[in-house]
C-alpha positions in Angstrom: -79.1 -16.7 14.6 -76.4 -17.4 17.2 -74.8 -19.8 14.9 -74.6 -17.2 12.1 -73.0 -14.7 14.6 -70.5 -17.3 15.8 -69.6 -18.2 12.1 -69.2 -14.6 11.6 -66.7 -14.2 14.5 -64.7 -17.2 13.3 -64.4 -15.7 9.8 -63.1 -12.5 11.4 -60.7 -14.4 13.7 -59.3 -16.4 10.9 -58.7 -13.5 8.6 -55.0 -12.8 8.2 -53.5 -9.9 10.3 -52.0 -7.3 8.2 -48.2 -7.7 8.1 -45.9 -4.7 8.4 -44.1 -3.5 5.4 -40.6 -4.2 4.8 -38.4 -1.3 6.2 -37.4 1.0 3.3 -33.8 0.6 1.9 -31.8 3.8 3.2 -30.9 6.0 0.3 -27.0 6.5 -0.1 -25.3 9.4 -1.6 -22.0 7.6 -2.1 -20.6 7.7 -5.8 -19.8 4.4 -7.3 -16.5 5.6 -8.0 -14.4 8.7 -6.9 -14.3 11.4 -9.8 -11.3 13.7 -9.4 -7.6 13.8 -9.0 -6.9 10.4 -7.5 -3.2 11.4 -6.7 -4.3 14.1 -4.2 -7.2 12.1 -2.5 -6.9 12.5 1.4 -9.5 12.4 4.3 -9.0 16.0 5.0 -10.1 17.1 1.5 -13.0 14.8 1.4 -14.4 15.6 4.8 -14.2 12.2 6.2 -14.8 11.8 9.8 -11.8 9.7 11.3 -12.8 10.1 14.8 -13.6 6.5 15.4 -11.7 5.2 18.4 -12.0 7.9 21.0 -8.2 7.8 21.1 -6.7 10.6 19.1 -3.4 8.9 18.1 -5.4 5.7 17.0 -7.5 8.0 14.8 -4.6 9.7 13.3 -3.5 6.2 12.4 -6.8 5.7 10.6 -6.7 8.7 8.7 -2.9 8.0 7.9 -4.1 4.6 6.4 -7.2 6.2 4.7 -4.7 8.5 2.7 -2.7 5.4 1.7 -5.5 3.4 0.7 -7.2 6.4 -1.1 -3.8 7.2 -3.2 -4.8 6.6 -7.0 -8.0 4.8 -5.8 -11.5 5.3 -7.2 -13.1 3.6 -4.3 -15.8 5.7 -2.4 -14.8 7.3 1.0 -17.2 5.1 2.8 -15.5 1.8 1.6 -12.2 3.5 2.2 -12.7 4.5 5.9 -14.1 1.0 6.7 -11.1 -0.7 5.2 -9.0 1.9 7.0 -10.6 1.2 10.4 -10.3 -2.6 9.9 -6.5 -2.4 8.8 -6.1 -0.3 12.1 -7.7 -2.6 14.4 -5.7 -5.4 13.0 -2.4 -3.6 13.7 -3.7 -2.5 17.0 -4.4 -6.2 18.1 -1.4 -7.5 16.7 1.2 -5.1 18.2 -0.7 -5.2 21.5 -1.9 -1.8 21.6 -1.1 1.9 20.8 2.8 1.6 21.2 5.8 2.8 19.2 5.8 -0.5 17.2 2.2 0.1 16.3 2.8 3.8 15.2 5.9 2.6 13.2 4.2 -0.1 11.4 1.3 2.1 10.5 3.7 4.6 9.1 5.5 1.8 7.1 2.1 0.6 5.7 1.3 4.3 4.4 4.4 4.4 2.8 4.3 1.2 1.1 0.9 1.9 -0.3 2.2 5.1 -1.9 5.2 3.5 -3.4 3.6 -0.1 -4.3 0.6 0.9 -6.6 -0.3 -3.0 -6.6 -0.7 -3.0 -2.9 -3.9 -0.9 -2.1 -6.1 -2.4 -4.7 -5.2 -6.2 -3.4 -6.1 -4.7 0.4 -9.4 -3.2 -0.8 -10.4 -6.2 -2.9 -9.5 -8.5 0.0 -6.9 -10.4 -1.9 -4.9 -9.2 1.2 -6.6 -9.4 4.5 -6.3 -6.8 7.0 -4.5 -9.3 9.5 -2.1 -10.6 6.6 -1.3 -7.0 5.5 -0.2 -5.8 9.0 2.2 -8.8 9.3 3.7 -8.8 5.9 7.5 -8.4 5.6 9.5 -5.6 3.9 10.0 -8.1 1.2 6.5 -9.1 0.8 5.3 -5.5 0.6 7.6 -4.8 -2.5 6.0 -4.4 -5.8 6.8 -6.9 -8.6 8.8 -4.3 -10.2 10.9 -3.6 -7.4 11.5 -7.4 -6.7 12.5 -7.7 -10.2 15.1 -5.0 -10.0 16.2 -6.4 -6.8 16.9 -9.7 -8.7 18.7 -8.2 -11.5 20.9 -6.4 -8.9 21.5 -9.5 -7.1 22.6 -11.3 -10.2 24.9 -8.3 -11.1 26.5 -8.3 -7.8 27.1 -12.2 -8.3 28.8 -11.6 -11.8 31.0 -8.9 -10.1 32.2 -11.3 -7.4 32.8 -14.2 -10.1 35.0 -12.1 -12.4 38.6 -10.5 -11.6 38.5 -6.6 -11.0 41.2 -4.0 -11.4 41.8 -2.3 -8.1 39.6 0.6 -7.5 40.9 4.1 -8.6 39.7 7.5 -8.0 38.9 10.0 -10.7 37.9 13.6 -11.1 36.7 13.0 -14.7 33.7 11.0 -13.6 30.6 13.0 -12.3 28.1 11.6 -10.0 24.5 11.9 -11.3 23.1 12.2 -8.0 25.2 14.7 -6.2 27.1 16.1 -9.2 30.6 15.9 -7.3 33.5 14.5 -9.1 35.1 12.5 -6.4 34.3 8.9 -7.9 36.1 5.6 -7.3 36.0 3.0 -10.1 37.0 -0.4 -11.1 36.6 -2.5 -14.3 35.6 -6.0 -15.1 35.0 -8.0 -18.1 31.6 -8.9 -17.7 30.7 -9.6 -21.4 32.8 -11.4 -24.1 36.6 -10.9 -24.4 36.4 -8.9 -27.4 34.2 -6.3 -25.9 35.2 -3.2 -23.7 35.2 -3.8 -19.8 32.5 -2.7 -17.8 33.3 0.4 -15.4 31.8 0.2 -11.9 31.5 3.4 -10.4 30.8 4.6 -6.7 30.5 8.3 -5.5 32.9 8.7 -2.4 30.7 11.7 -1.2 27.1 10.3 -1.3 27.5 6.5 -2.0 25.7 6.5 -5.4 26.7 3.5 -7.5 26.4 3.0 -11.0 28.1 1.1 -14.1 29.4 2.4 -17.3 29.2 -0.3 -20.4 31.0 1.1 -23.3 29.6 0.0 -26.9 
């Protein structure tokens, strides 16, 4: 009898204890992609909390970065604010705190995100890390299109330097397309074959706008 009772106790003690059930996955209401006007995305319009550091100026910088990253993006607001915080922290650490250089860098990054549409997706995907992003030069921040345009302009300037030019003259017959003034200096150079008309290089003496005219 005692042996049977001891055996029952052993069986009870050997039986596995019930394990706790895994913690349920918290539901999320974040959409997989943004639906709306991507050109007008701002943290202010989306009700995003940018008060993350306890310092108003830094929080404002997070908001500015959010707006730059959100421009034309379909990413959710959660993903965007996390990346904005990451970039702000990298800038804060790289530039040794909340100072004029740090704030100027944040404004520059925001402007480049708005101008260069290739930049935001690369930062969001991690192709450009936050640490790299905050140290990129002005040249590195340019879009491939802008780099190509700069290359063409440099080649054009080289051509201008290599061909003889007539002395600059002032004309009131040419009008600047930018400020509409008719105070334009111009010079001509043979940049094509000798049997084709010369190219006229124009510069507005009022606003400094430059352009060229190639007659057929």
